[in-house]
N, C-alpha and C positions, 0 to 999 in steps of 0.2 A: 504493500500499500504506500509506503514512503517513497519507493522508486517511482511508482505511478504518479504520485503527487508532484515529484520533481520533474518528471518527463512532460507531464501535462501543463504545468505552470510555465515551464521553459518555453513552450510555444505560445504563451500569452504575451509576455513581455520580460525583459531583463530585470525590471524592478520587481515584478511578481516573483520571478525565480529567486532573486536575492532575498525577498522578504520570507518566502517559504523555507529557504535554506537557513537563514538566520533564526527564524521562529522554531524550526525543527531542532536546532542546537539547544533550545531551552526545554521544549515539551517532551521530546523523546527521552533524554535522560531522566527526567521527572517521572515519566510513565514507567520506565524500566525500574527505577528505584521502588515504585509502588508495586509493580508486577512481581519483582524479585522478593519483596517482603511477603506478599500473599502467597508466593510460591512455596513458602514454608509449610503450607497445608498438605502438599503432595506427599512428602515422606511420612507425615503423620497418618493420613488416610491409608497409605499403602501399607504401613506396618499394622494398623488396626484391621484392615481387611485380611492381610496375611495370617493374622492371629485369630481370625474368626470372631472379631469383636466389632461387628458392623453396627451394633446398637450404640456405640460411642461415637460413631462418625458424624451424626447429625448435629450434636452439640458443638463439635469442633468446626463444622462448616458454618453454623449460625454465628459463632464467635468471630470467624474470619469475615463474615458479611458485616458485622459491626465494625471491624477494623477497616474493611474497604469503604464503608460509609464515611468514616472520618478521613481516611487518606485521599479518597476521591474528591471530597468537599474541600479539603485544604489545598490539594493540587490545583483544582479549579480556581479557587480564590487567589492563589499565588500567581497563576498565569494572568488573571484578570487585572490584578493590582500592581504587580512587580514588573510587568513588561516594559512600561514606559521608563521607569527609573533605571532599569538595566540597560536599555538601549541608549539612554542619554549617557550613562557612565561608559559605555563602549564606543561612544561617538559614532553611532551608526547614522548614515545619511538620512535626512528628514523624510524623504519620500519612501525609502525602504523601511524605516522605523514606523511610519504611519501604517503601511500596509501590513507589516509583520505584527503590529499590535492588534489590528483588526483580525488577523489570522489566528492569533493566540486567544483572543476573547471568544472567537467562535469555538475553538477546540476546548476551551475551559468548560463549556456546558457538557462535553462528552466525557470528561474525565471521571465522573462518578459511574457512568455506564461502563467505561473501560475497567474500573476497579471491580465492580460487581462480576463482570464477565471473567476477570482473572481468577476470582474465587471459585466460580463454577467450573471453569476449566481445570484448576488444580484439584478440585474434588473429583471430577470426571477422570482425569489423568491418574490420580491415586487409586481409583477403583479399576484401573487397567482398561478403561474405555477412552482411548485417544482418538478414535476416528471422528467423534463429534466435533472436536476442536479443528480438525482438518476441514470438515464440511462447512462449519460455521465461518471459519476464516475465509474460505472461498466465497461464502455468502457476503461477507463483509467487503471483499475485494470487488466482487461483481456488482455490488451496490454502490461502491465508492466510485467506479469508473463513470457510469452515466451521471451520477450526481456531480462529479467533477466537471463533466462536459457542460452540463446545464448551468451550473452555478459559476464556473470560472468564466466561460465565454458568453453566457446569456443565451436566450433563444435565438437571437439573430446570429450569433457565432455558431451555434449548432447547425443552423440552416446553411451557413456558408461552408462549414467544415465537412458536414456529413450529408448535406442535401436533404435534411429531415425538418419539416415544419411542425413544430410542437402545437398541439391543439389547445384551444380555450385559454384559460388564465396562464398556462405554461408559455404560451406565446409572447407574454409580456415581461418575462424575467430578464432583468438587466445583466450585463456582464460585470461580475464582482471581483475577478482576478483572485489574488491571494486570499482575500476574505471569503470568497465563495469556496475556495479549496478547504478552508478551515471549517466552514459549515458542513460541507460534504464529509469530511473526516470525522466531525463530531456526530453527525447522523449515523455514519457507518459504525461507530462505536456502540451507539444505543441499539442499532439493529442487531449486532452480534450479541449484545447482552440479552436482549429480549428473546432472541432465537435460542440461546443456550438455556434461558429460564424455561421456555416452553419445552425444550427437549428433555431437560432433567425432570420436568414435572410429569410428562406423559409417557416417557420411555419405560418399558418394563425392566430394563437393565438396572434401574436404580431403585427398584421396588423394595429391596431389602432394607434400605436406609430410611425410606419414607420421609424424605428431607422437608417437604413442604406441608406436612400435616399439622405441625404445631410449632410456632415460633419459640425460640429460647431467648430470655432477657440476657443483657450483658452479664458475663461472669468474668470478673477482672482477673482472677487467678488463672483461668484458662486462656484469657486474652494474653496475659504476660508469658505464659508457656509458649503460645504460638509465635509471639514476637521474638522470644528467645531463639527460636529456630529460624524464623523467616527474616528478621531484620538484618542479621549479618549477610544473608544472601542478597537482599536488596542493596546494601551498602557496597558489597563487592562488585555487583553488576554496575552500580552507579560510578564507582571509581574506574572500572574498565571502560565504560562509555565516555565519561568525561575526559579520560586520557586522550581519546581521539579528538574530542572537542578542543581541548587545550592545544594539542599539536596543530590542529587546523588554524588556530589563532596565531601561533608562532610562524607557521608556513605562509601566512598572509603577508608578511613583511618581504617575502621573496618575489612578489609580483603576481599579476593575474594569471599568467601562463602556468606557473608552478602551482598556484592555488587550484586552478581548474583541473590540472592533471592529477593532483593529489586527491581531490574529491571524486573524480571519475574512477581512479584506481581503487580507492577505498570503498566506494559504493558497489562496484562490481565484485570485489572480493568478499564484501560483507553479505551479499546475496548467497554466495557459495558457502559461507560460514553457517547458514541455516541448517545444512545436512548434519555436520558434527554436533551442532547445538541440539538438534532433535534427538540425536542418539544419546546425548547426555541426559536429556529429560527422560527418555526411555529407561536409561540405567538407574535413575533415581527411583522410578517405579518399581523395576524388577528387584533391585537390591532391597528396597523397603519391604516388598512382599515377602522375600525370602527371610529377612530378619524377623518379620512377624511370625513366621512359622517356627522360628528358633533354631534354623539351620545355618550356623555361622560359617561353616566350611563351604556350603553352597553359595552363600552370599559373597564370600571371597572369590569363588570361581566365577560367578556372574559378573563381578566387578572387573576382574582382570580380563576376562573374556570380552566384555564390552570395550575396554581399553585397547585390546588387540585389534578389534574390528574397527575402532576409530582410526587406527593406522592405515587400514585399507581404504577407509573413507578419504583420508588425506591424500593418498596416492591417486584416487579417482578424481578428486578436486584438482590436483596438479595436472592431470591429463586434460580436464575440461579447460583449465586456464591455457594450456599449451595450444589447444585446438581453437578455442572460441575467443581468446583475448582480443585479437585485431578486429573482428567484425563487431564484437560487443562495444569496444571502445568507439568505433565509428557510429554506433547508434547514439552515443552520448554527445559527440561534438564532430563538427566538420573541420575544425582548426588543426591543421597538420602538425604544428608545434606541440599542441596539447596532446594529440594522439601519440606522438613519438615519446614524449616524457612519460605519459600515463602507461605506455607498454613497458618502458624500462622499469617503472615502479612496480608493475604487475609481476615482472620477472622476479623482483625481490620478494614479492608476496608468495611465490611458489616455495621459497625457502622456509617460511614460517608456517605453511599449511600443516606440517607434521606436528610441530610443537603446539600449534593452536588447536588442533583436533584432540591431541593427547591431554592438554591441560583442561579443556572443557569436559572431556569424558571423565577424567579423574575427579573433577569437581562435582560432577553429576553423581558419580558413585559415592563420594563422600557425603553428599546430601541425603542419600538413601540411608546412610548410617546416622543421620541427623548431626553430622559433624560440620557445622557451618561457621563457627567463630574463627577457627584457625584458617579456613579458606579466605575469610575476609582479610586477615593479617597478611597471608601470603600474597594475595593479589595486590594489596596496597604496596607492599614492598616491591614486588616484581614489576608492576606497571608504573608506579610513580617514582620509585628510586631508580630502578634499572632502566625501565622503558623510557620514561619522560626525562629523568635526569641524564641518563647516558645519551639519549637521542639529542637533547638540547646541547650537550657538550660537543657531539659530533656535528650537529647542524650548524652552530655558530662559531665553533672553534674555541680553543683554550683561552684566547684573549679575553673572552667574557667571563672567565673563572680565574681571577688573580691567584687564588690559593692552589690551583691545580698544578702539580709538580712537573708534569711532562707536556711538551708541545703537542697540540692537536690542530690540524688544519681544518678549516671550515669546509663542510661537505654539503651544506644546504639541505634541500628536502631529502636527499638520499640519507643524510645522517639520522634524521627522525625515523625513517623507515628501518634503518639498521638497529636503532634503539628499540623499535617495536619488536623486531625479530629477537633481540636479546631478552627483552622483558618477557615475551611469551615463553621463551626457552627456559628461563629461570623459573617461571611459574609451573611449567611442566615438570621440572626436576623436583621442585619442593612439594608439589601436590602428589607426585608419585611416591615420594618418601612418606608423606603423611598417610596415604592410602595403605601402604605396606604396614605402617605401624598400627593404624586403626583396625585393619583386618586381622592382624596377628593378635592384637589385644582382645578382639571379639572372640576368637577361637579359643584363647586361653581362659575366657570367662572373666576378664578383668572389668567388664562393664563397658557401656557405649555412652557416647556424648549425648547431650540434649536432655 
C-alpha cells in the first residue's frame, strides 16, 4: 500500500510526492511502533492454544483491544497536532508542509482502525489462522487503489487517466492530491479493521474462543503483562525503522540524485523484505504453539529449522534482485543518473539479504519464547551504534569525528549502506547467540522469559 501511494502521488505532482514521502516518514514508524507493541499478543495466544487453554484467550484479546484503543487514539492525536511543529522544526518547504499536514490529518482518523486491526490479526495469527490476514490485506490494497485514483486526481482526473466517467455525486469530486491519498489510506485502514471484525465474528474457526460474546473490562495487571511482552517488540521495530528515516535525512545533504537513488533502492529492497518478515511471524506462532505443548526440544528444532529456511529465502531474494533490479528501478524513475546509482546501491543490498533474513527469523523465534527485552537491546545496539554510527563515520569521513583515532575517507551514500550491512550482520550474530542460550535454557528447564 505504501509503494502504491508513492507511485500514484508521483504521477500527480512533485509537491504531492514530496508531501506523501515526508508524511510517511512520520506515520509509518508510529504505526509500526503501535503494531509491534500489539504483536505481543501473538506468542501469548499461540502458547495458550498450544497448551489447550483456549478459555484464557478471550480475556487477553480484550485487554489488547483496550490497549489498542489508547494507542490508536494517542497516535491519531499526535499526527493531528504535532505535524505542523515538526515540519517547522525540519524547515520543510511551505507548499510541501501544507500538503503533508493535510495528508497526516486524514490518516490520523484511520489510526484507531489500524490499531484494532492489528490486535485481531495478532489473535488470528496466534490461533494459527494466517490466511485471513492475507485476504484482508489484499482487500485493503484493492480498496486503496480506486480510492487513491478518485481522491488524488478527482473525478475529472479519473476520466482523463482511465476514460471512465463517474456517475452522480462521484462525478463532482475535486482533485485533492496528497490529502486525498491520506483519506484513501485512512479509509482502507477502517475497511481492513471492519473486515477482520466480521471474519472473526462469523467464522467457525474461532468458535472455541467465543471472542465477541461478552466484553471484558480493563484488567490492569493483564494489560501490564501484555505490554511487558509487546512494548519491547514495538520499540525494537521503531528503532529499526527510524534508523532508515535518520539515514535518509543524512543522505539528503548529498543532493537530489543521491536522495532519489537511495529511496528507490530502499523501497525496492523493502518490498522483498516482506518474505523473510512473514517467515519470522510464522516462526513466532509455531514456536509458541510448541512451547504451549511443553515440548522444548521440538521448539528448539522448529526455531533453528525456520532460521535455516530463512537462509534459503535470502538466496531466493538475491536471485530476484539479480534478475529484476534493472526493470524495477526503471518503474520508479526515468532519470538515468538515478537509475545507475540506485542499481549500484541495490548491489550492496544483495550482501545484507543473508544477515537481514537471519536476524529477522531469529527475532521471530525468540518472540515465540516471549523473549523480547533482549531483542530490543540488541537491535538498539546493532542498528544505532553499529549501523547508524558506523554508517555516519563512513559516510562523512573521520573529519566529522575529532576523537576518532584513524583516518577514514568520506564515502557518501555508500558509507551509510555499508553501515546498514554491518548493523544487520551484528544483529544476526547477537540474536543467534541469544536464541542458542534461550533454547538451551528451556530444554534444561531453567524457565522462560516473559
